[in-house]
BAKE-11496 format. One record per residue (C-alpha): x, y negated, z; residue in three letters. Coordinates in Angstrom, 1 decimal. Layout:
BEGIN
{pt {X Y Z} "ALA"}
...
***
This chain:
BEGIN
{pt {64.9 -28.7 -8.2} "MET"}
{pt {62.8 -26.1 -10.0} "ARG"}
{pt {63.8 -27.5 -13.4} "MET"}
{pt {67.5 -27.5 -12.4} "ILE"}
{pt {67.2 -23.9 -11.3} "ASN"}
{pt {65.6 -22.9 -14.6} "LYS"}
{pt {68.3 -24.7 -16.7} "ILE"}
{pt {71.0 -23.0 -14.6} "ASN"}
{pt {69.4 -19.5 -15.1} "LYS"}
{pt {69.0 -20.0 -18.8} "ALA"}
{pt {72.6 -21.1 -19.2} "LEU"}
{pt {73.8 -18.1 -17.1} "LEU"}
{pt {71.8 -15.6 -19.3} "ILE"}
{pt {73.0 -17.2 -22.5} "ILE"}
{pt {76.6 -17.1 -21.2} "THR"}
{pt {76.3 -13.4 -20.3} "ILE"}
{pt {74.9 -12.6 -23.7} "ILE"}
{pt {77.6 -14.7 -25.5} "LEU"}
{pt {80.4 -13.0 -23.4} "ASP"}
{pt {79.9 -10.0 -25.7} "PHE"}
{pt {81.4 -12.1 -28.5} "THR"}
{pt {84.2 -13.2 -26.2} "ILE"}
{pt {85.1 -16.5 -28.0} "LEU"}
{pt {81.6 -18.0 -27.8} "PHE"}
{pt {81.3 -16.6 -24.3} "GLY"}
{pt {84.3 -18.6 -23.2} "LEU"}
{pt {82.9 -21.8 -24.7} "TYR"}
{pt {79.6 -21.1 -23.0} "ALA"}
{pt {81.4 -20.5 -19.7} "GLN"}
{pt {82.9 -24.0 -20.0} "ILE"}
{pt {79.4 -25.5 -20.4} "LEU"}
{pt {78.0 -23.4 -17.6} "LEU"}
{pt {80.9 -24.3 -15.2} "GLY"}
{pt {80.5 -28.0 -16.0} "PHE"}
{pt {76.8 -27.8 -15.4} "THR"}
{pt {77.1 -25.9 -12.2} "GLN"}
{pt {79.7 -28.3 -10.9} "LEU"}
{pt {77.4 -31.3 -11.6} "CYS"}
{pt {74.5 -29.5 -9.8} "ILE"}
{pt {76.7 -28.6 -6.9} "ALA"}
{pt {77.8 -32.3 -6.6} "LEU"}
{pt {74.1 -33.3 -6.6} "TYR"}
{pt {73.4 -30.7 -3.9} "ILE"}
{pt {76.4 -31.9 -1.9} "SER"}
{pt {75.1 -35.4 -1.9} "PHE"}
{pt {71.8 -34.1 -0.5} "ASN"}
{pt {73.6 -31.8 2.0} "PHE"}
{pt {71.5 -32.9 5.1} "LYS"}
{pt {68.3 -31.5 3.6} "ARG"}
{pt {69.7 -27.9 3.6} "LEU"}
{pt {69.3 -25.4 6.3} "VAL"}
{pt {72.4 -24.2 8.1} "LYS"}
{pt {72.8 -21.0 6.1} "LYS"}
{pt {72.6 -22.7 2.7} "LEU"}
{pt {75.1 -25.4 3.9} "LYS"}
{pt {77.6 -22.6 4.5} "TYR"}
{pt {76.9 -21.1 1.1} "GLN"}
{pt {77.5 -24.4 -0.6} "ILE"}
{pt {80.7 -24.9 1.4} "ILE"}
{pt {81.8 -21.4 0.4} "ASN"}
{pt {81.0 -22.2 -3.3} "TYR"}
{pt {83.3 -25.2 -3.1} "TRP"}
{pt {86.0 -23.1 -1.5} "ILE"}
{pt {85.7 -20.4 -4.2} "TYR"}
{pt {85.9 -23.1 -6.9} "VAL"}
{pt {89.0 -24.7 -5.3} "PHE"}
{pt {90.7 -21.3 -4.9} "LEU"}
{pt {89.9 -20.3 -8.5} "TYR"}
{pt {91.3 -23.5 -9.9} "PHE"}
{pt {94.4 -23.3 -7.7} "SER"}
{pt {94.9 -19.6 -8.7} "PHE"}
{pt {94.4 -20.1 -12.4} "SER"}
{pt {96.6 -23.3 -12.5} "THR"}
{pt {99.3 -21.3 -10.8} "TYR"}
{pt {99.0 -18.5 -13.3} "LEU"}
{pt {99.1 -20.7 -16.3} "PHE"}
{pt {102.0 -22.7 -15.1} "LEU"}
{pt {103.9 -19.6 -14.1} "GLU"}
{pt {106.2 -17.7 -16.5} "GLU"}
{pt {104.5 -16.3 -19.6} "LYS"}
{pt {105.1 -12.7 -18.5} "SER"}
{pt {102.2 -12.9 -16.2} "ILE"}
{pt {99.8 -13.9 -19.0} "LEU"}
{pt {101.0 -10.9 -21.0} "ASP"}
{pt {99.2 -8.7 -18.6} "ASN"}
{pt {95.7 -8.5 -20.2} "TYR"}
{pt {94.0 -7.3 -17.1} "ILE"}
{pt {95.1 -10.4 -15.2} "ILE"}
{pt {94.2 -12.6 -18.1} "LEU"}
{pt {90.7 -11.2 -18.6} "ILE"}
{pt {90.1 -11.3 -14.8} "THR"}
{pt {91.2 -14.9 -14.6} "THR"}
{pt {89.3 -16.3 -17.6} "ILE"}
{pt {86.2 -14.1 -17.7} "MET"}
{pt {85.4 -12.1 -14.6} "ILE"}
{pt {86.2 -14.5 -11.8} "LEU"}
{pt {84.4 -17.5 -13.3} "PRO"}
{pt {81.3 -15.4 -13.9} "MET"}
{pt {81.4 -14.1 -10.4} "THR"}
{pt {81.4 -17.6 -9.0} "ILE"}
{pt {78.7 -18.6 -11.4} "ALA"}
{pt {76.4 -15.7 -10.3} "ILE"}
{pt {77.1 -16.6 -6.6} "TYR"}
{pt {76.1 -20.2 -7.3} "PHE"}
{pt {72.9 -19.1 -9.1} "THR"}
{pt {71.9 -16.9 -6.2} "ILE"}
{pt {72.5 -19.9 -3.8} "THR"}
{pt {70.6 -22.2 -6.1} "LEU"}
{pt {67.6 -19.8 -6.1} "ASN"}
{pt {67.6 -19.9 -2.3} "LYS"}
{pt {67.8 -23.7 -2.3} "ILE"}
{pt {64.9 -23.9 -4.8} "ALA"}
{pt {62.8 -21.6 -2.7} "LYS"}
{pt {63.6 -23.7 0.4} "GLN"}
{pt {62.5 -26.9 -1.4} "ASN"}
{pt {59.1 -25.3 -2.4} "GLU"}
{pt {58.2 -24.8 1.2} "LYS"}
***
């Protein structure tokens, strides 16, 4: 779990740095999101090993991911006038995914600390 945690942290830091270039940051967010979803699936299969608080945090993560995908799908299938608003667009494709990624990184740190004990 320690190695997974290090990989996740490295990808998060690289993504945050690349976000300053915007285009490369978006590509990095795709890689980070895919990696975090795979890690979350692995953790979900080992759900019984977690303490109660961490179980709730993983469930919350899945809820946030589901809500984000639902919201972004709705926005992109909606009329184009919504996407003309740059604040909504930047929030949807940059700020919300990174917020979810940071939440998952914090949760993964706690899980890694629990596994060390």
